[in-house]
Each structure stands twice: as structure tokens, then as C-alpha cells.
C-alpha positions, 0 to 999 in steps of 0.5 A, a space after each residue: 500500500 502507498 499514498 501517491 498524493 494528498 491535499 489539505 484544505 483549511 487543516 491546522 495551519 495549512 490553508 491549501 496544500 497539495 503534495 505528491 509522494 514517492 513510494 519509499 521515504 518522503 522527508 518533510 524538511 523545514 523549521 519548527 512551526 511551519 506545519 511538518 507534523 500537521 502533514 503527517 497528522 493529515 495522513 494519519 487522519 485519512 488512515 484512522 479517521 482521527 488526529 494523533 495529536 488533538 482528539 477534538 476535531 473542531 480544533 483542527 480547523 484553520 483559525 477563522 475557517 468553518 471546515 477542513 477537508 483532506 483528500 488522499 489517493 491510495 494504491 493497494 493490491 486490490 485497486 486505487 482508492 480516493 479517500 476524502 475526509 471532511 469536517 464542517 463546523 458543528 456538523 458530523 464528520 464525513 468519510 468517503 471512499 471513491 465517492 461512496 460515504 462510509 456510514 460507520 467510521 469504525 469500519 474504516 479502521 485497519 483497511 488502510 493501516 498506519 503506524 506513527 512514531 512521535 516525541 509525544 510517545 514518551 508517555 507510553 513509558 512515562 504516562 498512565 496505564 491508559 496510554 499503554 492500553 491505547 497502544 495495545 488496542 490500536 494494534 489489535 483494532 487494525 488487525 481485527 475488526 471484531 476487537 474494536 466492536 468488543 471494545 466500543 461495546 465494553 466501554 459503553 456498558 462499563 460507563 452504564 455500570 459506573 453511572 448506576 453505581 453513582 446513583 446507588 450512592 445517591 439513592 442509598 439503594 443497591 440494585 444487584 439485579 441491575 448490576 448482574 445485567 451489566 455483568 452478563 454483558 461485560 464478562 464475555 466482552 472483557 474475556 475476549 478482549 483479555 485473550 486477544 491482548 494476551 496473544 498479541 503481547 506474546 507475538 510482539 515480544 520477539 519482534 520488539 527485541 529484534 528491532 531493539 537489538 538493531 537500533 541499540 547496536 545490542 548494547 542493552 537487554 530489554 523486555 516487557 510484561 502484560 499485567 491483568 487482573 484476569 491473569 489470576 481470576 476469571 472476570 466473573 470471579 473478579 466482579 463478584 469479589 469486588 461488588 462491595 468495593 465497587 459500591 463503596 468506590 462508585 466505580 467498577 474497580 476490576 476488569 480489562 480497563 485496569 490492564 497495564 504493561 511494564 517495560 524493563 531495561 535488564 532487571 530494572 524498570 525502563 521508566 526509572 532507569 532508562 536514559 532518554 535515548 534508551 527510552 526512545 529506542 524502546 518506543 521505536 522498537 515497540 512501534 516497529 514491532 506493531 508495524 511488523 505484526 500488522 504487516 504480517 496479518 494484512 499481508 501488505 505493509 502499512 504506512 510508517 510515519 515518524 515525526 522528528 525522527 532524530 529526537 533524543 537519539 545519539 548519532 549511532 542510533 540515528 544512523 542505525 534507524 535510517 539504515 533500518 527504515 531504508 531496508 526491505 522490511 518497511 514500505 512507504 515512509 513519511 518523516 519530518 526533520 529540520 534538516 536533511 543533511 543526516 539522511 542524505 549522508 546516511 543514504 548517500 548513493 541511494 538517492 532513489 530511495 527518498 524524496 525531500 519535500 520542503 515545507 
């Protein structure tokens, strides 16, 4: 799969912009603030129907304008696709593929897969467990359409159960039959989500370690682990044992919405003992493993987006990263940097692999 052309209209700081791309590496080069990252985000939008950097769609409209529109021309094994994403102010967003409206945006997820690496990804290590669950869910959702439906339904039922628990505190009456009705919906959904996450974590581990060895030049040993309350007990046992606590806390305190991942540098936690360069190498390796797993599942290569490619990496790791993405494991790549000298030097004699686009 590759993206041959994109057009941005009133998107973030771009009033009107149209670009054509090469099939391998496309480098957006320019000073800070000119909108390099916004172009990358536009590609992400077309693939996954949302921004990677700002979850409020209306805030991605250019100031003083009342809509934005994105167009992309994709080529896949099964044909050419014109994707149009448009958002009028105070109206529902629309997605069209070859002039046909997509009624349910979630159905689009995974059809045009892409992976992004950004400086903001430091939160994968340093942030809350929600960030790590989002990584897992983003991986599986691009592979398995059913998983995304399970997750959407689970979160809706969980919100209803939590709302009921709050009402119980206000009315001082606990309706156990109502909770049981929610539990009967949560248990099968949560169990399927847990099993899917566990399988993906097992598959990611060896791929991740392979990439980390390459990027770090085998300087360190790294690992990660998946933590879930369902590792110890079934979901129905957890809900039954937590009933009184849930009523007291006015929220559901057990389930797959409490899952987490732990990252290790040797025997130590990466969060506490990893340098910025080691943490960035870890994140890139996780994202590359995510990319590889999706590529294996789809049997074609997703798009790879890398914002501020050399952020926090020393020269050795930077050079290894460029050599790696220029190899055969990756398809079309979009990256941003303030200068193109490093890329040109590393890929000297292989200019056919990349195109520099000034922004």
C-alpha cells in the first residue's frame, strides 16, 4: 500500500496544500512551526479517521475557517482508492471512499493501516496505564475488526455500570439485579478482549527485541510484561469479589480497563532507569514491532510515519534507524526533520530511495 498524493484544505495551519509522494521515504524538511507534523497528522487522519495529536476535531480547523477537508489517493493490491475526509463546523464528520460515504467510521479502521512514531510517545513509558492500553488496542483494532466492536461495546456498558453505581450512592439503594445485567454483558466482552491482548503481547515480544537489538547496536537487554487482573481470576470471579468495593468506590474497580504493561531495561524498570535515548529506542522498537505484526496479518505493509525522527537519539542510533527504515522490511515512509543533511549522508548513493519535500 502507498499514498501517491494528498491535499489539505483549511487543516491546522495549512490553508491549501497539495503534495505528491514517492513510494519509499518522503522527508518533510523545514523549521519548527511551519506545519511538518500537521502533514503527517493529515495522513494519519485519512488512515484512522482521527488526529494523533488533538482528539477534538473542531480544533483542527484553520483559525477563522468553518471546515477542513483532506483528500488522499491510495494504491493497494486490490485497486486505487480516493479517500476524502471532511469536517464542517458543528456538523458530523464525513468519510468517503471513491465517492461512496462510509456510514460507520469504525469500519474504516485497519483497511488502510498506519503506524506513527512521535516525541509525544514518551508517555507510553512515562504516562498512565491508559496510554499503554491505547497502544495495545490500536494494534489489535487494525488487525481485527471484531476487537474494536468488543471494545466500543465494553466501554459503553462499563460507563452504564459506573453511572448506576453513582446513583446507588445517591439513592442509598443497591440494585444487584441491575448490576448482574451489566455483568452478563461485560464478562464475555472483557474475556475476549483479555485473550486477544494476551496473544498479541506474546507475538510482539520477539519482534520488539529484534528491532531493539538493531537500533541499540545490542548494547542493552530489554523486555516487557502484560499485567491483568484476569491473569489470576476469571472476570466473573473478579466482579463478584469486588461488588462491595465497587459500591463503596462508585466505580467498577476490576476488569480489562485496569490492564497495564511494564517495560524493563535488564532487571530494572525502563521508566526509572532508562536514559532518554534508551527510552526512545524502546518506543521505536515497540512501534516497529506493531508495524511488523500488522504487516504480517494484512499481508501488505502499512504506512510508517515518524515525526522528528532524530529526537533524543545519539548519532549511532540515528544512523542505525535510517539504515533500518531504508531496508526491505518497511514500505512507504513519511518523516519530518529540520534538516536533511543526516539522511542524505546516511543514504548517500541511494538517492532513489527518498524524496525531500520542503515545507
